[in-house]
C-alpha positions in Angstrom: 26.6 9.2 -14.0 26.9 12.6 -12.4 25.2 12.6 -9.0 23.0 15.6 -9.7 21.8 14.1 -13.0 21.2 10.8 -11.3 19.0 12.4 -8.6 17.1 14.3 -11.3 16.4 11.0 -13.2 15.3 9.3 -10.0 13.0 12.2 -9.3 11.5 11.8 -12.8 10.9 8.2 -12.0 9.0 9.2 -9.0 6.8 11.4 -11.2 6.1 8.5 -13.4 4.8 6.0 -10.9 1.6 5.9 -8.7 3.9 5.7 -5.7 4.9 9.2 -6.7 3.8 12.7 -7.3 4.5 13.5 -3.6 4.2 17.0 -2.2 7.4 18.8 -1.4 8.7 18.2 2.0 8.1 21.7 3.2 5.7 22.9 5.8 2.3 23.9 4.3 0.3 25.2 7.3 -2.9 25.9 5.3 -3.0 22.8 3.1 -4.8 20.6 5.5 -7.3 23.3 6.4 -8.2 23.8 2.8 -8.6 20.0 2.3 -10.8 19.8 5.4 -12.9 22.8 4.3 -13.9 20.9 1.1 -15.0 17.6 2.9 -17.8 16.4 5.1 -15.4 14.5 7.4 -12.1 15.8 8.9 -8.5 14.8 8.7 -6.6 15.1 12.0 -2.9 16.1 12.0 -0.4 13.9 13.7 2.5 15.2 11.6 5.2 17.7 11.5 3.9 19.1 8.2 2.3 22.3 9.5 3.4 24.9 12.1 3.3 22.6 15.2 5.0 19.2 15.5 2.1 16.8 16.3 3.9 13.6 15.6 3.3 10.4 17.6 6.1 8.6 19.4 7.0 5.1 18.2 8.7 2.8 20.7 9.5 0.3 18.0 11.4 2.9 15.9 12.7 5.0 18.8 11.6 8.2 17.1 8.4 10.2 16.3 6.3 9.2 13.3 4.0 11.2 11.1 0.4 10.1 10.5 -3.0 11.4 9.4 -6.3 10.2 10.9 -9.6 10.8 9.1 -12.8 10.9 11.0 -16.1 10.5 9.0 -18.8 13.1 8.9 -20.9 13.0 12.1 -18.2 11.1 14.0 -19.6 10.3 17.5 -17.5 8.7 20.2 -20.6 7.0 21.5 -20.7 5.0 18.3 -18.1 2.5 16.9 -16.5 2.5 13.5 -14.5 0.2 11.2 -10.9 1.3 10.8 -8.9 1.3 7.5 -5.1 1.4 7.7 -3.8 2.9 4.4 -0.1 2.3 3.5 1.5 4.5 0.9 3.8 3.6 -2.0 7.6 3.6 -2.4 8.2 7.3 -3.1 5.3 8.5 -1.1 4.6 9.3 2.6 1.5 9.9 4.7 0.5 12.8 2.4 -0.7 10.2 -0.1 -3.9 10.1 1.9 -4.7 13.8 1.5 -3.3 14.2 -2.0 -5.0 11.2 -3.7 -7.2 9.1 -1.4 -9.4 10.9 1.1 -11.6 13.0 -1.1 -13.2 10.1 -3.1 -13.6 8.2 0.2 -15.2 11.1 2.0 -17.5 11.5 -1.0 -18.4 7.8 -1.0 -19.2 8.0 2.8 -21.3 11.1 2.2 -23.3 9.4 -0.5 -23.7 6.1 1.3 -21.5 4.0 -1.0 -19.2 3.4 2.1 -20.3 3.2 5.7 -18.6 5.8 8.0 -15.1 4.7 9.0 -11.9 5.9 10.5 -8.9 6.0 8.2 -5.3 6.0 9.3 -2.2 6.8 7.1 1.2 6.5 8.7 4.6 7.5 7.2 6.7 4.5 6.1 9.7 6.2 4.4 13.1 5.6 6.0 14.4 9.1 6.3 13.1 12.6 6.5 14.6 13.6 3.1 13.2 14.5 -0.3 11.2 11.5 -1.1 13.1 10.4 -4.2 16.2 10.1 -2.0 14.5 8.2 0.8 13.8 4.5 0.2 10.6 2.9 1.4 10.5 0.6 4.4 7.9 -1.8 3.0 6.5 -1.4 6.5 8.6 -4.4 7.5 11.0 -5.2 10.3 14.5 -5.0 8.7 17.9 -3.5 9.5 16.4 -0.1 8.7 14.0 -0.3 11.6 11.0 -2.1 13.0 8.3 -0.6 10.8 5.9 -3.5 11.1 6.1 -3.2 14.8 5.6 0.5 14.6 2.3 -0.1 12.8 1.0 -3.0 14.9 2.4 -2.3 18.3 2.5 1.5 18.4 -0.1 2.9 15.9 -2.9 0.4 16.2 -3.1 0.5 20.0 -3.0 4.3 19.9 -5.9 4.5 17.5 -8.0 2.0 19.4 -7.3 3.8 22.7 -8.2 7.3 21.4 -10.9 6.6 18.9 -14.1 4.6 18.9 -13.2 1.5 16.8 -15.6 -1.4 16.4 -14.1 -4.6 17.8 -13.3 -7.7 15.8 -11.0 -8.4 12.8 -14.0 -7.9 10.5 -13.8 -4.2 11.3 -10.1 -3.8 10.5 -9.1 -3.2 6.9 -5.6 -2.8 5.6 -4.7 -1.6 2.2 -2.4 0.5 0.1 -0.8 1.2 -3.2 2.3 -0.5 -4.8 4.8 -1.0 -1.9 2.0 -0.3 0.5 -0.4 -2.7 -1.2 2.1 -5.5 -1.0 2.9 -4.6 2.6 -0.8 -4.7 3.5 -1.2 -8.1 2.0 1.8 -9.4 3.9 0.5 -8.1 7.2 -3.0 -9.4 6.6 -1.6 -12.9 5.9 0.9 -12.9 8.7 -1.7 -11.6 11.3 -5.0 -12.9 10.0 -6.5 -12.7 13.5 -6.2 -8.9 13.2 -7.4 -8.2 9.7 -10.2 -9.7 7.6 -10.0 -7.4 4.6 -7.2 -6.2 2.4 -7.2 -3.9 -0.6 -4.2 -3.3 -2.9 -3.7 -1.1 -6.0 -0.8 -2.4 -8.0 0.3 -4.4 -5.0 3.8 -5.9 -4.8 2.6 -9.5 -4.0 5.6 -11.6 -5.0 8.9 -9.9 -3.9 10.8 -13.0 -5.1 9.4 -13.2 -8.6 11.6 -13.9 -11.6 11.0 -15.8 -14.8 12.9 -19.1 -15.5 15.7 -17.1 -17.2 16.3 -15.2 -14.0 14.7 -11.9 -15.2 12.5 -9.9 -12.9 11.0 -7.9 -15.7 10.2 -11.0 -17.7 6.5 -11.3 -18.2 4.6 -14.1 -16.4 4.0 -17.3 -18.3 2.3 -20.2 -16.4 4.9 -22.7 -15.4 7.8 -20.5 -16.5 8.6 -18.5 -13.3 10.4 -19.2 -10.1 11.2 -17.8 -6.7 14.4 -15.8 -6.7 17.3 -17.1 -4.7 20.2 -15.0 -6.1 20.1 -11.3 -5.1 23.7 -10.5 -6.1 22.8 -8.6 -9.3 22.3 -5.2 -7.7 22.0 -3.4 -11.0 19.2 -5.5 -12.3 16.3 -3.4 -13.4 13.1 -3.5 -11.3 11.3 -0.8 -13.1 11.7 1.2 -16.3 10.2 4.5 -17.3 10.5 6.8 -20.3 11.5 3.9 -22.5 14.3 2.9 -20.1 15.8 6.4 -19.7 15.0 6.1 -16.0 15.6 2.7 -14.4 15.0 1.6 -10.8 17.4 -1.1 -9.8 17.4 -3.9 -7.3 20.0 -2.4 -5.0 18.1 0.9 -4.7 15.1 -1.0 -3.2 16.8 -3.8 -1.3 20.1 -2.6 0.1 18.6 -0.2 2.7 16.6 -3.1 4.1 18.7 -6.3 3.8 22.2 -7.6 3.1 22.2 -9.0 -0.4 25.2 -11.1 0.5 23.3 -13.0 3.2 23.0 -16.6 2.1 19.7 -16.9 4.0 18.1 -13.9 2.3 15.9 -16.0 0.0 14.4 -17.8 3.0 14.0 -14.5 5.0 12.2 -12.8 2.1 10.1 -16.0 1.6 8.8 -15.7 5.1 7.6 -12.1 4.3 6.4 -12.8 0.7 2.6 -12.6 0.2 2.6 -15.2 -2.6 4.3 -17.7 -0.3 2.2 -16.8 2.7 -1.2 -17.1 0.9 -0.5 -20.7 0.0 -0.3 -21.6 3.7 -3.2 -19.6 4.8 -6.0 -21.4 6.8 -9.1 -19.6 5.4 -11.5 -21.9 7.3 -10.2 -20.4 10.5 -9.6 -16.8 9.3 -11.6 -15.9 6.2 -9.9 -13.2 4.2 -11.2 -11.0 1.4 -8.8 -9.4 -1.0 -9.3 -6.7 -3.7 -6.5 -6.4 -6.2 -6.2 -3.8 -8.9 -3.7 -4.7 -11.6 -2.4 -3.0 -14.7 -1.3 -4.8 -17.9 1.5 -2.3 -18.7 2.8 -1.9 -15.2 6.3 -0.5 -15.4 7.4 -2.5 -12.3 5.9 -5.7 -13.8 3.7 -6.0 -10.8 1.0 -7.6 -13.0 3.3 -10.6 -13.2 3.6 -10.7 -9.4 -0.2 -10.5 -9.1 -0.6 -13.5 -11.5 1.7 -15.7 -9.4 -0.3 -14.7 -6.2 -3.5 -15.7 -7.9 -1.9 -19.1 -8.7 -0.8 -19.6 -5.1 -4.2 -18.6 -3.7 -6.1 -21.0 -5.9 -7.8 -23.7 -3.7 -7.1 -21.9 -0.4 -10.7 -20.5 -0.2 -9.4 -16.9 0.1 -11.9 -14.5 -1.6 -10.2 -12.4 -4.3 -11.8 -9.8 -6.5 -9.5 -8.8 -9.4 -9.9 -5.6 -11.3 -7.5 -5.8 -14.3 -6.8 -2.9 -16.7 -5.0 -4.4 -19.8 -3.8 -1.0 -21.0 -3.2 0.5 -17.5 0.1 1.6 -16.1 1.7 2.1 -12.7 0.3 5.6 -12.6 -1.9 8.0 -10.8 -4.2 8.2 -13.8 -4.8 4.4 -13.9 -5.3 4.3 -10.1 -7.9 7.0 -10.3 -9.8 5.1 -13.0 -9.8 2.0 -10.9 -10.7 3.6 -7.6 -14.5 3.7 -8.0 -14.7 -0.1 -8.3 -12.5 -0.6 -5.2 -14.7 1.7 -3.2 -17.8 -0.1 -4.3 -16.2 -3.4 -3.3 -15.2 -2.1 0.1 -18.8 -0.9 0.6 -20.1 -4.4 -0.1 -17.6 -6.1 2.3 -18.5 -3.6 5.1 -22.2 -4.0 4.5 -23.1 -0.7 2.9 -26.4 -1.3 1.3 -25.7 1.1 -1.6 -22.2 -0.4 -2.0 -23.7 -3.8 -2.4 -26.1 -2.6 -5.0 -23.5 -0.7 -7.0 -21.0 -3.6 -7.0 -23.3 -5.2 -9.6 -22.1 -2.6 -12.1 -19.5 -3.9 -14.6 -16.0 -3.4 -13.3 -15.1 -2.2 -16.8 -16.8 1.1 -16.0 -13.8 2.0 -13.8 -11.3 1.5 -16.6 
């Protein structure tokens, strides 16, 4: 396929997914000012997206990183606040926060559905390129860089040093969408002493999923799926859009991060796989609460991944709230319909009185 046509089709795939619709990677000096003008809280700029370069230095990556930090209305350093680390999807960056997430959260805090909290959104793409050309890091430590360490060893200490964050794992939330949702689940399960709450919208929860015929896109059937060991089929479809006109393949997602020829790759991915991690979790020592939003017509077949995660979590004691949209897709529209229920759930977990009351509403109202 001609390179330009290929890049156009990949760009169309980006527009099709919820991990998509990113802003152009050009400086927009007034964008953040306009967003802040319409909110009660404020987003602080630690990016190179405006006139000044305000990025943070990451020792783990050996380079500066972009991030946004939201402070709730009435933020007072004399008080202490929960903190929510939001991880973006595969073709997104930190702008996901200001494009899709922060307005409904700011509104929920203003109306008492959520308690005041600090929200942090770092950039997890691999290169500073147009987003459809830059693969996602999965916020993991791989050959592409130590992105997990960037988050936990660089960003978290910076936030807790410079902002008034309430102590204790119960005041740390991690969540995200698609790639970011799966990454959040992995981190919450690997480091349960740090996080007690995890929220994922279309989260990639089983990165080794395939059916017993060896197909990733094969729909989940109980007892007829397995953990993938063979990663040699680089052209295998991982996601299909526009009736298959645009296809995302295994090599596009995996090759920037791992060597598919590595005979130990299955074991390495297994050690990072939320579905395998949750089955070993000691919930009596570190109680975890998960919120999972899943769509029945997910073009990346993430609903099948979610189903295997639920199987693995059964009997562990991990608290899981599932919001399932049978006709939903891996799209911004479906995510927007499911967002109100996730906000009400988070309000309940964090102790918002109004959030607890509203959680009693039928989850179907968000679909």
